N, CA and C atoms as a LAMMPS dump frame, in Angstrom:
ITEM: TIMESTEP
0
ITEM: NUMBER OF ATOMS
288
ITEM: BOX BOUNDS ff ff ff
-5.0000000000000000e+02 5.0000000000000000e+02
-5.0000000000000000e+02 5.0000000000000000e+02
-5.0000000000000000e+02 5.0000000000000000e+02
ITEM: ATOMS id mol type element x y z
1 1 1 N 462.261 242.056 -451.027
2 1 2 C 462.8 243.083 -450.171
3 1 3 C 461.716 243.541 -449.15
4 2 1 N 462.113 243.974 -447.952
5 2 2 C 461.202 244.465 -446.932
6 2 3 C 460.533 245.708 -447.377
7 3 1 N 459.352 245.877 -446.951
8 3 2 C 458.634 247.163 -447.285
9 3 3 C 459.269 248.309 -446.415
10 4 1 N 459.478 249.432 -447.178
11 4 2 C 460.063 250.554 -446.567
12 4 3 C 459.124 251.783 -446.737
13 5 1 N 459.15 252.732 -445.801
14 5 2 C 458.462 253.975 -445.852
15 5 3 C 459.446 255.029 -445.541
16 6 1 N 459.66 255.938 -446.503
17 6 2 C 460.658 256.918 -446.356
18 6 3 C 462.013 256.425 -445.888
19 7 1 N 462.386 255.311 -446.381
20 7 2 C 463.683 254.743 -446.174
21 7 3 C 463.78 253.913 -444.879
22 8 1 N 462.696 253.769 -444.214
23 8 2 C 462.742 252.926 -442.922
24 8 3 C 461.923 251.629 -443.129
25 9 1 N 462.473 250.53 -442.703
26 9 2 C 461.834 249.249 -442.833
27 9 3 C 460.608 249.233 -441.931
28 10 1 N 459.482 248.772 -442.478
29 10 2 C 458.247 248.72 -441.66
30 10 3 C 458.382 247.437 -440.848
31 11 1 N 458.286 247.626 -439.531
32 11 2 C 458.305 246.489 -438.624
33 11 3 C 457.398 246.794 -437.398
34 12 1 N 456.939 245.651 -436.775
35 12 2 C 456.145 245.869 -435.512
36 12 3 C 456.932 246.625 -434.439
37 13 1 N 458.259 246.319 -434.366
38 13 2 C 459.083 247.022 -433.376
39 13 3 C 459.032 248.507 -433.63
40 14 1 N 459.167 248.994 -434.962
41 14 2 C 459.198 250.344 -435.241
42 14 3 C 457.851 250.986 -434.955
43 15 1 N 456.722 250.321 -435.214
44 15 2 C 455.404 250.791 -434.884
45 15 3 C 455.187 250.995 -433.405
46 16 1 N 455.658 250.002 -432.599
47 16 2 C 455.57 250.169 -431.151
48 16 3 C 456.423 251.357 -430.69
49 17 1 N 457.606 251.593 -431.27
50 17 2 C 458.356 252.718 -430.979
51 17 3 C 457.656 253.989 -431.141
52 18 1 N 456.958 254.121 -432.344
53 18 2 C 456.23 255.35 -432.632
54 18 3 C 455.126 255.555 -431.537
55 19 1 N 454.339 254.392 -431.206
56 19 2 C 453.272 254.54 -430.226
57 19 3 C 453.784 254.906 -428.871
58 20 1 N 454.951 254.37 -428.377
59 20 2 C 455.454 254.701 -427.126
60 20 3 C 455.796 256.275 -427.082
61 21 1 N 456.135 256.859 -428.211
62 21 2 C 456.563 258.318 -428.314
63 21 3 C 455.295 259.136 -428.535
64 22 1 N 454.137 258.508 -428.617
65 22 2 C 452.791 259.184 -428.9
66 22 3 C 452.802 259.773 -430.346
67 23 1 N 453.639 259.18 -431.267
68 23 2 C 453.721 259.564 -432.623
69 23 3 C 452.68 258.753 -433.443
70 24 1 N 451.413 259.064 -433.292
71 24 2 C 450.454 258.324 -433.864
72 24 3 C 450.308 258.454 -435.402
73 25 1 N 450.75 259.635 -435.905
74 25 2 C 450.787 259.816 -437.336
75 25 3 C 451.707 258.9 -437.987
76 26 1 N 452.923 258.769 -437.445
77 26 2 C 453.895 257.827 -437.992
78 26 3 C 453.443 256.359 -437.838
79 27 1 N 452.988 256.04 -436.712
80 27 2 C 452.424 254.664 -436.477
81 27 3 C 451.338 254.314 -437.468
82 28 1 N 450.44 255.147 -437.653
83 28 2 C 449.264 254.922 -438.56
84 28 3 C 449.829 254.892 -440.081
85 29 1 N 450.773 255.629 -440.346
86 29 2 C 451.4 255.574 -441.715
87 29 3 C 451.994 254.132 -441.973
88 30 1 N 452.728 253.68 -440.907
89 30 2 C 453.336 252.362 -440.986
90 30 3 C 452.326 251.183 -440.985
91 31 1 N 451.207 251.403 -440.143
92 31 2 C 450.133 250.376 -440.061
93 31 3 C 449.433 250.38 -441.36
94 32 1 N 449.194 251.482 -442.02
95 32 2 C 448.363 251.588 -443.21
96 32 3 C 446.899 251.763 -442.795
97 33 1 N 446.66 252.107 -441.5
98 33 2 C 445.257 252.289 -441.029
99 33 3 C 445.409 253.01 -439.686
100 34 1 N 444.26 253.45 -439.162
101 34 2 C 444.313 254.129 -437.817
102 34 3 C 444.647 253.024 -436.712
103 35 1 N 445.402 253.486 -435.77
104 35 2 C 445.687 252.554 -434.632
105 35 3 C 444.447 252.347 -433.826
106 36 1 N 444.181 251.212 -433.315
107 36 2 C 442.876 250.99 -432.559
108 36 3 C 443.055 250.049 -431.412
109 37 1 N 442.087 250.072 -430.534
110 37 2 C 441.92 249.082 -429.444
111 37 3 C 440.509 248.489 -429.746
112 38 1 N 440.438 247.252 -429.514
113 38 2 C 439.099 246.543 -429.56
114 38 3 C 438.921 245.762 -428.236
115 39 1 N 437.687 245.499 -427.859
116 39 2 C 437.421 244.728 -426.736
117 39 3 C 435.947 244.764 -426.366
118 40 1 N 435.666 243.992 -425.284
119 40 2 C 434.293 243.95 -424.862
120 40 3 C 434.1 244.988 -423.671
121 41 1 N 433.09 245.712 -423.822
122 41 2 C 432.769 246.821 -422.852
123 41 3 C 432.494 246.189 -421.458
124 42 1 N 433.099 246.762 -420.405
125 42 2 C 432.901 246.308 -419.072
126 42 3 C 431.987 247.221 -418.326
127 43 1 N 431.179 246.772 -417.448
128 43 2 C 430.278 247.745 -416.621
129 43 3 C 431.137 248.436 -415.627
130 44 1 N 430.902 249.78 -415.55
131 44 2 C 431.584 250.611 -414.652
132 44 3 C 430.77 250.95 -413.436
133 45 1 N 431.211 252.001 -412.65
134 45 2 C 430.496 252.423 -411.457
135 45 3 C 429.36 253.425 -411.785
136 46 1 N 429.25 253.957 -413.012
137 46 2 C 428.183 254.839 -413.38
138 46 3 C 428.498 256.257 -413.016
139 47 1 N 429.757 256.539 -412.721
140 47 2 C 430.124 258.005 -412.355
141 47 3 C 429.898 258.93 -413.482
142 48 1 N 430.362 258.506 -414.697
143 48 2 C 430.166 259.44 -415.876
144 48 3 C 428.735 259.717 -416.181
145 49 1 N 427.865 258.674 -416.074
146 49 2 C 426.396 258.81 -416.331
147 49 3 C 425.795 259.762 -415.293
148 50 1 N 426.295 259.732 -414.102
149 50 2 C 425.813 260.702 -413.113
150 50 3 C 426.073 262.107 -413.42
151 51 1 N 427.047 262.345 -414.232
152 51 2 C 427.37 263.696 -414.61
153 51 3 C 426.813 263.995 -416.059
154 52 1 N 426.033 263.078 -416.615
155 52 2 C 425.425 263.263 -417.865
156 52 3 C 426.35 262.903 -419.08
157 53 1 N 427.39 262.12 -418.835
158 53 2 C 428.241 261.725 -419.967
159 53 3 C 428.131 260.192 -420.243
160 54 1 N 428.055 259.868 -421.435
161 54 2 C 428.054 258.436 -421.811
162 54 3 C 429.538 258 -421.775
163 55 1 N 429.858 256.892 -421.137
164 55 2 C 431.261 256.455 -421.053
165 55 3 C 431.258 254.953 -421.384
166 56 1 N 432.543 254.515 -421.806
167 56 2 C 432.751 253.133 -422.03
168 56 3 C 433.953 252.719 -421.283
169 57 1 N 433.895 251.57 -420.57
170 57 2 C 435.051 251.029 -419.911
171 57 3 C 435.526 249.839 -420.74
172 58 1 N 436.777 249.929 -421.192
173 58 2 C 437.323 248.886 -421.962
174 58 3 C 438.586 248.333 -421.281
175 59 1 N 438.425 247.218 -420.625
176 59 2 C 439.588 246.657 -419.967
177 59 3 C 440.666 246.278 -420.924
178 60 1 N 441.933 246.742 -420.563
179 60 2 C 443.039 246.388 -421.395
180 60 3 C 444.145 245.774 -420.519
181 61 1 N 444.668 244.607 -420.97
182 61 2 C 445.713 244.004 -420.201
183 61 3 C 447.021 244.761 -420.164
184 62 1 N 447.304 245.437 -421.314
185 62 2 C 448.435 246.385 -421.452
186 62 3 C 448.1 247.348 -422.565
187 63 1 N 448.759 248.493 -422.454
188 63 2 C 448.571 249.52 -423.556
189 63 3 C 449.875 249.789 -424.216
190 64 1 N 449.868 249.909 -425.503
191 64 2 C 451.032 250.28 -426.351
192 64 3 C 451.289 251.834 -426.179
193 65 1 N 450.266 252.589 -425.94
194 65 2 C 450.392 253.991 -425.801
195 65 3 C 450.76 254.364 -424.324
196 66 1 N 451.429 255.425 -424.139
197 66 2 C 451.82 255.913 -422.779
198 66 3 C 450.421 256.335 -422.105
199 67 1 N 450.398 256.287 -420.767
200 67 2 C 449.226 256.722 -420.057
201 67 3 C 448.964 258.231 -420.398
202 68 1 N 447.694 258.573 -420.585
203 68 2 C 447.304 259.914 -420.812
204 68 3 C 445.96 260.045 -421.358
205 69 1 N 445.582 261.215 -421.891
206 69 2 C 444.294 261.496 -422.399
207 69 3 C 444.396 261.792 -423.89
208 70 1 N 443.553 261.144 -424.68
209 70 2 C 443.658 261.138 -426.11
210 70 3 C 442.349 261.455 -426.69
211 71 1 N 442.254 262.119 -427.911
212 71 2 C 440.999 262.14 -428.582
213 71 3 C 440.893 260.839 -429.305
214 72 1 N 439.664 260.468 -429.643
215 72 2 C 439.463 259.187 -430.279
216 72 3 C 438.182 259.202 -431.076
217 73 1 N 437.99 258.097 -431.899
218 73 2 C 436.713 257.707 -432.473
219 73 3 C 436.232 256.472 -431.998
220 74 1 N 435.057 256.335 -431.49
221 74 2 C 434.406 255.076 -431.04
222 74 3 C 433.555 254.604 -432.105
223 75 1 N 433.7 253.335 -432.451
224 75 2 C 432.797 252.729 -433.505
225 75 3 C 432.01 251.646 -432.836
226 76 1 N 430.744 251.767 -432.862
227 76 2 C 429.818 250.738 -432.23
228 76 3 C 428.756 250.421 -433.259
229 77 1 N 428.657 249.215 -433.674
230 77 2 C 427.646 248.671 -434.605
231 77 3 C 427.72 249.518 -435.911
232 78 1 N 428.836 249.949 -436.35
233 78 2 C 428.935 250.674 -437.586
234 78 3 C 428.792 252.176 -437.484
235 79 1 N 428.387 252.629 -436.329
236 79 2 C 428.337 254.054 -436.192
237 79 3 C 429.485 254.657 -435.386
238 80 1 N 429.992 255.884 -435.893
239 80 2 C 431.202 256.457 -435.37
240 80 3 C 430.827 257.661 -434.469
241 81 1 N 431.501 257.793 -433.328
242 81 2 C 431.291 258.853 -432.371
243 81 3 C 432.65 259.45 -431.967
244 82 1 N 432.686 260.771 -431.968
245 82 2 C 433.923 261.408 -431.357
246 82 3 C 433.997 261.241 -429.907
247 83 1 N 435.232 261.121 -429.343
248 83 2 C 435.306 260.881 -427.864
249 83 3 C 436.641 261.273 -427.366
250 84 1 N 436.76 261.106 -426.088
251 84 2 C 438.035 261.317 -425.324
252 84 3 C 438.288 260.098 -424.563
253 85 1 N 439.607 259.598 -424.701
254 85 2 C 439.999 258.362 -424.115
255 85 3 C 441.042 258.622 -422.998
256 86 1 N 440.791 258.112 -421.831
257 86 2 C 441.766 258.194 -420.735
258 86 3 C 442.38 256.818 -420.57
259 87 1 N 443.688 256.776 -420.735
260 87 2 C 444.448 255.56 -420.435
261 87 3 C 445.113 255.659 -419.024
262 88 1 N 444.736 254.862 -418.121
263 88 2 C 445.265 254.904 -416.825
264 88 3 C 444.253 255.206 -415.76
265 89 1 N 444.692 255.599 -414.637
266 89 2 C 443.823 255.928 -413.552
267 89 3 C 443.085 257.241 -413.742
268 90 1 N 441.889 257.338 -413.127
269 90 2 C 441.176 258.588 -413.202
270 90 3 C 441.202 259.247 -411.798
271 91 1 N 442.235 259.91 -411.468
272 91 2 C 442.496 260.369 -410.061
273 91 3 C 441.386 261.265 -409.575
274 92 1 N 440.665 262.042 -410.426
275 92 2 C 439.64 262.887 -409.955
276 92 3 C 438.381 262.065 -409.552
277 93 1 N 438.35 260.842 -409.977
278 93 2 C 437.146 260.004 -409.644
279 93 3 C 437.378 258.998 -408.568
280 94 1 N 438.516 259.057 -407.893
281 94 2 C 438.747 258.047 -406.821
282 94 3 C 437.911 258.381 -405.611
283 95 1 N 437.621 257.337 -404.933
284 95 2 C 436.828 257.513 -403.645
285 95 3 C 437.711 258.058 -402.597
286 96 1 N 437.221 258.991 -401.776
287 96 2 C 438.046 259.542 -400.709
288 96 3 C 437.533 259.091 -399.378
């Protein structure tokens, strides 16, 4: 029989639905782990560093989450750091 949580069959479609609704708690319950993005860090323009903030640019071909700002945990070489993640454009940082 299919795996169910609270009477709902666990499926990738259901998990994607949770993510599109920003329901990370339910998505993570169905995944059995925290939702995550992985990838190779890309070099940016250095704008964050000029303000004294360490930043990471992670190119994504598509995002399961809606565009927005999220709290996150960044793991680099086994060390965890609290952070803020922006998915989408950074309108305050556009060149004028």
